[in-house]
LOZA-977510 format. One record per residue: x, y negated, z negated of N, C-alpha, C in turn. Coordinates in steps of 0.2 Angstrom, whole numbers, m for minus. Example, Ala and Ser with C-alpha at 12.3 -4.5 7.8 and 13.67 -1.06 7.14 Angstrom:
% residues 2
n.X|n.Y|n.Z|ca.X|ca.Y|ca.Z|c.X|c.Y|c.Z
66|28|m39|62|22|m39|66|16|m39;
64|11|m35|68|5|m36|64|0|m39;
END
This chain:
% residues 230
n.X|n.Y|n.Z|ca.X|ca.Y|ca.Z|c.X|c.Y|c.Z
5|5|1|m1|1|m1|5|m6|0;
8|m8|5|12|m12|7|10|m20|6;
2|m21|8|m1|m28|6|1|m33|10;
5|m32|15|8|m36|20|4|m43|22;
0|m38|27|m4|m42|32|m11|m45|28;
m11|m44|23|m19|m48|19|m14|m50|13;
m10|m52|10|m5|m56|5|0|m58|7;
6|m54|8|12|m56|8|14|m61|12;
11|m60|21|12|m64|26|11|m71|26;
6|m71|20|4|m79|20|7|m82|13;
13|m78|11|14|m81|5|24|m81|8;
24|m81|13|31|m82|16|35|m78|17;
33|m72|17|37|m64|19|37|m65|28;
42|m61|28|42|m61|35|40|m53|37;
42|m52|46|40|m46|47|46|m40|45;
51|m45|47|59|m40|44|58|m37|39;
55|m42|34|54|m40|26|51|m34|25;
45|m33|29|38|m28|30|41|m20|31;
46|m23|37|49|m17|39|52|m14|35;
57|m16|30|60|m11|26|56|m8|21;
50|m7|20|46|m3|16|47|5|18;
48|5|26|49|11|30|55|13|33;
60|11|30|65|13|31|66|22|27;
70|27|32|69|34|30|70|37|34;
70|45|33|73|49|39|68|48|43;
71|48|51|68|46|56|62|52|58;
64|56|55|60|63|60|52|61|55;
51|58|51|46|56|47|43|50|52;
36|51|52|30|45|53|26|41|44;
29|34|45|28|32|40|22|27|41;
15|28|37|11|22|37|10|18|32;
7|14|33|5|6|29|m2|10|25;
m3|10|20|m10|12|19|m15|8|12;
m14|1|14|m17|m3|13|m26|m5|12;
m30|m4|9|m37|m3|10|m40|m10|10;
m34|m15|7|m38|m22|8|m37|m24|17;
m34|m21|21|m33|m24|27|m39|m23|31;
m43|m20|30|m50|m18|34|m55|m24|31;
m54|m27|25|m60|m31|23|m58|m38|22;
m50|m41|20|m48|m46|19|m48|m52|28;
m50|m58|26|m51|m62|32|m46|m62|37;
m46|m61|42|m39|m64|47|m35|m57|47;
m36|m53|44|m30|m47|42|m28|m44|50;
m34|m43|53|m34|m40|61|m31|m44|64;
m32|m50|64|m28|m54|69|m20|m55|66;
m18|m54|61|m10|m54|60|m11|m48|61;
m13|m41|61|m8|m36|62|m7|m34|70;
m14|m37|75|m14|m38|82|m8|m43|85;
m8|m47|80|2|m50|83|6|m47|82;
8|m43|77|13|m40|76|12|m34|79;
8|m28|79|7|m23|82|0|m21|88;
1|m24|93|m5|m24|97|m7|m17|99;
m2|m12|99|m5|m6|103|m6|m1|96;
m6|m6|87|m7|0|83|m13|7|85;
m12|11|81|m16|16|80|m18|16|71;
m25|14|70|m28|13|65|m34|17|61;
m31|19|56|m37|24|53|m41|22|47;
m46|22|47|m51|19|43|m56|25|39;
m52|22|32|m57|29|30|m62|26|24;
m70|27|25|m75|24|23|m78|30|17;
m79|25|12|m82|28|5|m89|26|6;
m93|31|4|m100|29|1|m99|22|m3;
m103|16|1|m102|8|m3|m103|8|m8;
m108|11|m11|m111|12|m18|m106|15|m23;
m104|20|m22|m98|24|m26|m92|20|m26;
m90|16|m20|m86|12|m19|m84|6|m24;
m91|3|m24|m92|m2|m29|m91|m1|m35;
m93|3|m39|m91|5|m44|m86|8|m46;
m85|11|m41|m76|13|m43|m71|6|m42;
m71|1|m38|m68|m4|m39|m72|m8|m47;
m77|m9|m48|m78|m11|m54|m75|m8|m61;
m75|m3|m61|m70|1|m65|m64|2|m65;
m61|2|m59|m53|m1|m59|m51|m7|m63;
m54|m14|m61|m55|m19|m64|m56|m19|m71;
m61|m17|m73|m62|m15|m81|m57|m13|m84;
m55|m6|m82|m49|m2|m84|m41|m5|m85;
m40|m13|m80|m36|m16|m79|m35|m20|m85;
m42|m24|m87|m44|m28|m91|m43|m26|m97;
m44|m19|m98|m45|m16|m106|m37|m13|m107;
m33|m13|m104|m28|m12|m105|m24|m16|m107;
m25|m22|m106|m20|m27|m108|m15|m30|m105;
m12|m26|m102|m2|m26|m100|m4|m29|m94;
m12|m28|m89|m10|m31|m85|m13|m37|m84;
m17|m40|m89|m21|m48|m88|m16|m52|m87;
m8|m52|m89|m2|m58|m87|m2|m57|m79;
1|m52|m78|2|m50|m71|m5|m54|m66;
m10|m49|m68|m16|m53|m64|m18|m62|m65;
m15|m64|m69|m16|m70|m71|m10|m75|m67;
m5|m72|m66|3|m75|m62|3|m73|m55;
0|m69|m54|2|m67|m47|m5|m71|m42;
1|m72|m37|m2|m77|m33|m9|m75|m30;
m14|m80|m28|m20|m79|m28|m21|m84|m20;
m25|m81|m16|m26|m86|m11|m32|m88|m10;
m33|m91|m6|m39|m98|m9|m46|m94|m7;
m51|m94|m11|m55|m89|m8|m57|m83|m12;
m51|m83|m17|m52|m76|m22|m53|m79|m29;
m59|m78|m31|m61|m80|m38|m62|m72|m43;
m57|m67|m40|m58|m63|m45|m55|m64|m52;
m51|m68|m54|m48|m68|m61|m54|m74|m64;
m55|m79|m60|m61|m83|m65|m66|m79|m67;
m69|m76|m64|m74|m74|m65|m73|m67|m69;
m69|m63|m68|m68|m57|m73|m64|m57|m79;
m58|m62|m76|m54|m60|m83|m53|m68|m86;
m54|m72|m84|m52|m79|m87|m58|m81|m93;
m53|m82|m97|m58|m82|m105|m63|m78|m108;
m62|m71|m106|m66|m66|m108|m64|m62|m113;
m68|m60|m118|m65|m55|m123|m68|m48|m122;
m73|m47|m118|m75|m43|m115|m79|m43|m108;
m76|m36|m104|m76|m37|m97|m84|m35|m96;
m87|m38|m91|m92|m39|m90|m95|m33|m86;
m101|m32|m86|m104|m26|m85|m106|m23|m76;
m107|m20|m75|m108|m18|m67|m113|m22|m65;
m118|m24|m69|m124|m26|m67|m122|m34|m64;
m118|m37|m72|m116|m44|m73|m114|m46|m66;
m107|m40|m63|m103|m42|m58|m110|m43|m51;
m112|m39|m52|m117|m38|m46|m121|m46|m44;
m122|m49|m51|m127|m54|m50|m121|m59|m48;
m116|m59|m50|m111|m65|m49|m109|m65|m41;
m108|m57|m38|m107|m59|m32|m111|m61|m27;
m118|m58|m29|m124|m60|m25|m126|m67|m23;
m123|m69|m31|m123|m77|m28|m116|m81|m25;
m112|m78|m26|m107|m80|m21|m108|m79|m13;
m113|m74|m13|m116|m71|m5|m121|m76|m3;
m124|m78|m8|m128|m82|m5|m128|m91|m5;
m122|m93|m9|m117|m98|m7|m110|m96|m2;
m111|m91|1|m107|m91|5|m99|m92|4;
m98|m91|m4|m93|m94|m7|m88|m89|m9;
m80|m89|m6|m76|m87|m5|m76|m79|m1;
m69|m74|m3|m72|m69|m1|m70|m62|m7;
m69|m64|m12|m66|m61|m18|m70|m64|m25;
m72|m61|m29|m74|m52|m29|m79|m52|m24;
m75|m45|m21|m79|m43|m14|m82|m34|m19;
m85|m32|m24|m88|m25|m26|m93|m26|m19;
m97|m29|m16|m103|m27|m13|m100|m28|m6;
m97|m35|m3|m95|m36|2|m90|m31|5;
m87|m28|3|m82|m23|4|m86|m17|8;
m93|m16|6|m95|m12|6|m100|m10|14;
m100|m18|17|m101|m20|24|m97|m18|29;
m96|m13|30|m92|m9|35|m92|m11|41;
m98|m10|44|m99|m13|52|m95|m17|53;
m96|m25|49|m95|m29|50|m87|m32|50;
m84|m28|45|m76|m26|47|m74|m23|52;
m79|m17|54|m76|m13|60|m76|m18|68;
m81|m23|67|m82|m27|74|m79|m32|73;
m74|m34|68|m70|m38|70|m63|m33|71;
m62|m29|70|m57|m24|73|m56|m25|79;
m62|m21|80|m64|m19|89|m63|m25|93;
m63|m31|90|m60|m35|93|m55|m38|95;
m51|m35|93|m42|m36|92|m39|m29|95;
m43|m23|95|m39|m16|94|m45|m12|99;
m42|m7|104|m45|m4|107|m51|2|103;
m55|3|102|m59|9|99|m57|15|100;
m52|19|105|m48|23|105|m45|22|99;
m41|17|98|m36|17|94|m36|16|86;
m45|18|84|m46|16|78|m51|23|74;
m47|27|72|m51|35|67|m54|32|64;
m60|34|62|m64|31|58|m66|41|54;
m63|40|46|m63|45|43|m71|44|37;
m73|50|35|m76|50|30|m73|51|23;
m74|47|17|m69|50|13|m73|57|9;
m77|60|11|m77|66|6|m74|71|12;
m76|69|18|m73|74|23|m66|75|22;
m62|71|19|m55|70|16|m53|75|10;
m58|75|7|m56|79|1|m59|85|1;
m65|86|4|m67|93|5|m67|98|11;
m62|92|17|m62|96|23|m54|94|24;
m50|95|20|m44|92|19|m39|93|27;
m36|100|26|m35|103|32|m39|100|38;
m43|100|40|m47|99|47|m46|92|48;
m46|88|43|m46|82|42|m37|80|45;
m31|83|45|m25|81|43|m24|83|51;
m27|88|53|m26|91|61|m30|86|66;
m35|83|62|m38|77|66|m34|71|67;
m28|71|61|m24|63|62|m19|66|65;
m16|73|65|m11|74|69|m14|74|76;
m18|76|79|m20|74|87|m21|67|88;
m23|61|83|m24|54|85|m18|53|88;
m12|54|83|m6|52|84|m2|55|88;
m4|60|92|m2|66|96|6|69|93;
3|70|87|9|72|83|11|81|85;
15|85|84|16|91|84|11|95|78;
9|101|79|5|103|74|9|105|68;
7|106|62|10|106|56|6|110|53;
11|116|48|7|120|45|6|117|36;
m2|116|35|m2|111|32|m5|116|27;
m3|123|26|m7|128|21|m1|127|12;
5|125|13|8|124|7|4|117|3;
2|111|7|m1|105|4|m1|107|m2;
m1|101|m7|m5|100|m13|m9|95|m12;
m16|99|m13|m22|93|m12|m26|90|m20;
m22|94|m25|m22|89|m32|m26|83|m31;
m31|82|m33|m32|73|m31|m29|69|m38;
m25|63|m34|m20|59|m38|m24|52|m40;
m21|48|m44|m24|42|m47|m32|43|m48;
m33|48|m50|m40|50|m53|m43|45|m57;
m48|41|m57|m49|38|m63|m53|40|m67;
m54|39|m74|m60|39|m79|m65|36|m80;
m71|39|m79|m76|32|m84|m79|33|m88;
m81|29|m92|m86|29|m97|m91|32|m97;
m95|30|m92|m103|34|m89|m104|34|m82;
m109|36|m78|m109|34|m72|m114|28|m72;
m114|25|m66|m119|20|m63|m125|21|m67;
m128|17|m67|m136|16|m71|m140|18|m64;
m146|20|m67|m150|22|m61|m154|14|m58;
m154|10|m59|m157|3|m59|m153|0|m54;
m145|1|m57|m141|m1|m52|m140|1|m46;
m141|8|m46|m140|12|m38|m147|10|m35;
m153|9|m37|m158|10|m32|m157|2|m29;
m153|m3|m34|m154|m8|m30|m147|m10|m26;
m143|m6|m27|m140|m5|m21|m140|m2|m15;
m143|3|m17|m146|7|m12|m151|1|m7;
m152|m1|m9|m159|m6|m3|m153|m11|m1;
m150|m14|m7|m143|m19|m3|m141|m16|4;
m139|m8|3|m134|m7|9|m139|m3|14;
m145|m2|12|m151|1|20|m151|m1|25;
m149|m8|26|m150|m7|33|m143|m9|37;
m137|m11|33|m131|m11|34|m128|m3|36;
m130|2|32|m128|8|33|m131|10|39;
m137|10|42|m141|11|48|m137|7|53;
m136|2|54|m134|0|57|m126|3|59;
m122|4|54|m117|8|55|m117|13|59;
m120|19|55|m122|24|59|m123|24|65;
m128|22|66|m130|20|75|m126|20|78;
m119|14|76|m115|12|79|m110|18|81;
m108|22|74|m102|25|73|m105|33|72;
m111|34|72|m112|41|69|m113|42|61;
m114|48|59|m115|49|52|m108|50|49;
m108|50|45|m101|49|39|m103|53|33;
m98|57|34|m99|62|29|m93|57|23;
m96|53|17|m92|48|13|m94|50|8;
END
């Protein structure tokens, strides 16, 4: 997760500095797996200027589960204490209100419901681009931006559940996408990594609210790219 095209490029770092992330044995293929690239405004243009023929993989998760997971991620950062100083001092782009809304001056992290309400207000006011617990799940809008800069055939769309449940098949599809030699993936360790704990599941009312929020956007997405096992 290099975070170059959504963050570092705006903070003065050069493309040559970015490429140093991928120094190593030339027989390997190195990928940048920064989730923010899909959502952050203007990233598709920056990527295209640097690598116009790039072949991109987009991994989509159910937007409701993704939103709750992101909220839980911020909550754990808040409650750990050790990240608060880093979040406060980390350079923030204009339009990012995560620190101000979720962290600044708080003794208790806001509930998922509260965070939803805050973002809905931002959406209604067309204010900023972060926090984006909900907006990051509006996938078709983001894909359409990338289709304006990259050939559709150069963008492989995968479902989160397919990657976790049908790992070998997905790895073979990625081999084909990059025109790589076939590899024996039988010995790969598919044990989940970076798996977060949850104090509790999402509240029923919150899920129902988000099901309604995403109903039309998801329908449009599936109509455009087909059903996704996310």
